[in-house]
C-alpha positions as CSV (number, residue, x, y, z in Angstrom):
1,M,-40.5,146.1,36.4
2,A,-39.6,143.9,33.4
3,D,-37.8,141.5,35.7
4,A,-40.8,141.3,38.0
5,A,-43.1,140.5,35.1
6,K,-40.6,137.9,33.7
7,K,-40.3,136.2,37.2
8,M,-44.1,136.2,37.5
9,D,-44.5,134.6,34.0
10,Q,-41.8,132.0,35.0
11,S,-43.7,131.3,38.2
12,V,-47.0,130.8,36.3
13,Q,-45.3,128.6,33.8
14,A,-43.8,126.5,36.6
15,Q,-47.2,126.0,38.2
16,K,-48.9,125.0,35.0
17,P,-48.0,121.3,35.0
18,A,-49.3,121.0,38.6
19,A,-52.5,122.8,37.7
20,D,-53.0,120.6,34.7
21,Q,-52.4,117.5,36.8
22,A,-54.9,118.7,39.4
23,A,-57.5,119.3,36.7
24,N,-57.0,115.8,35.3
25,N,-57.3,114.3,38.8
26,L,-60.5,116.3,39.4
27,A,-61.9,115.1,36.1
28,A,-61.1,111.5,36.9
29,A,-62.6,111.8,40.4
30,S,-65.8,113.3,38.9
31,S,-66.0,110.4,36.5
32,V,-65.6,107.8,39.3
33,A,-68.2,109.6,41.4
34,L,-70.7,109.7,38.5
35,D,-70.1,105.9,37.9
36,V,-70.8,105.2,41.6
37,A,-73.9,107.3,41.5
38,K,-75.2,105.5,38.4
39,G,-74.4,102.2,40.1
40,Q,-76.3,103.2,43.3
41,A,-79.2,104.4,41.2
42,Q,-79.3,101.1,39.3
43,A,-79.3,99.2,42.6
44,L,-82.4,101.2,43.7
45,I,-84.0,100.5,40.3
46,D,-83.3,96.8,40.7
47,Q,-84.9,96.8,44.2
48,A,-87.9,98.6,42.9
49,Q,-88.3,96.0,40.2
50,K,-88.2,93.2,42.8
51,M,-90.8,95.0,44.9
52,V,-93.1,95.3,41.8
53,A,-92.6,91.7,41.0
54,G,-93.6,90.8,44.5
55,S,-96.7,93.1,44.4
56,K,-95.1,95.3,47.1
57,Y,-96.2,98.5,45.4
58,E,-95.9,100.9,48.3
59,D,-92.4,99.8,49.0
60,A,-91.5,100.2,45.3
61,A,-93.0,103.7,45.3
62,N,-90.8,104.6,48.3
63,I,-87.7,103.3,46.5
64,L,-88.6,105.2,43.4
65,K,-89.0,108.5,45.4
66,Q,-85.4,108.1,46.4
67,L,-84.4,108.5,42.7
68,S,-86.3,111.7,42.2
69,G,-83.2,114.0,42.4
70,V,-80.7,111.6,40.9
71,K,-79.3,112.1,37.4
72,L,-80.1,109.0,35.5
73,S,-79.1,107.6,32.1
74,S,-81.8,107.6,29.4
75,D,-82.3,103.9,29.9
76,Q,-82.6,104.2,33.7
77,Q,-85.0,107.1,33.3
78,K,-87.2,105.0,31.0
79,L,-87.1,102.1,33.5
80,V,-88.1,104.4,36.4
81,S,-90.9,106.0,34.4
82,D,-92.3,102.5,33.4
83,L,-92.0,101.3,37.0
84,Q,-93.8,104.5,38.3
85,A,-96.6,103.9,35.9
86,V,-97.0,100.3,37.0
87,V,-96.9,101.3,40.7
88,Q,-99.4,104.1,40.3
89,K,-101.8,101.9,38.4
90,A,-101.5,99.1,40.9
91,I,-102.0,101.5,43.9
92,A,-105.0,103.1,42.3
93,G,-106.5,99.8,41.5
94,K,-106.0,98.6,45.1
95,A,-107.6,101.8,46.4
96,A,-110.6,101.4,44.1
97,A,-111.1,97.8,45.1
98,E,-110.9,98.7,48.8
99,G,-113.3,101.6,48.2
100,A,-115.8,99.3,46.4
101,K,-115.6,96.8,49.2
102,A,-116.2,99.4,51.8
103,V,-119.3,100.7,49.9
104,G,-120.5,97.1,49.5
105,D,-120.1,96.4,53.2
106,L,-122.4,99.3,53.9
107,F,-125.3,97.5,52.2
108,K,-124.7,94.1,53.8
109,K,-127.5,93.0,56.0
110,K,-126.5,92.2,59.5
């Protein structure tokens, strides 16, 4: 039995470098995937900023919705929050203006 335990220990020790290398590879791949995800998120944020600058608020809102489940850096989260506030205010203002126009049109003499 002692020989079996010794052989098992030797086998485990022989596998340790490969397991360590696999763990290192996984950590590196995770880091790369996280960098890619942050880059894609930043590309969406940049698109949303362009839509806001062009007064295309509905398009910006749709882009920002795509970021809802994405883990963002604190800077990215602040940008997204700021953009969402601008978009919501602009859409609400547009809806109010359209509503006021519709009410005004009801009282126009024909």
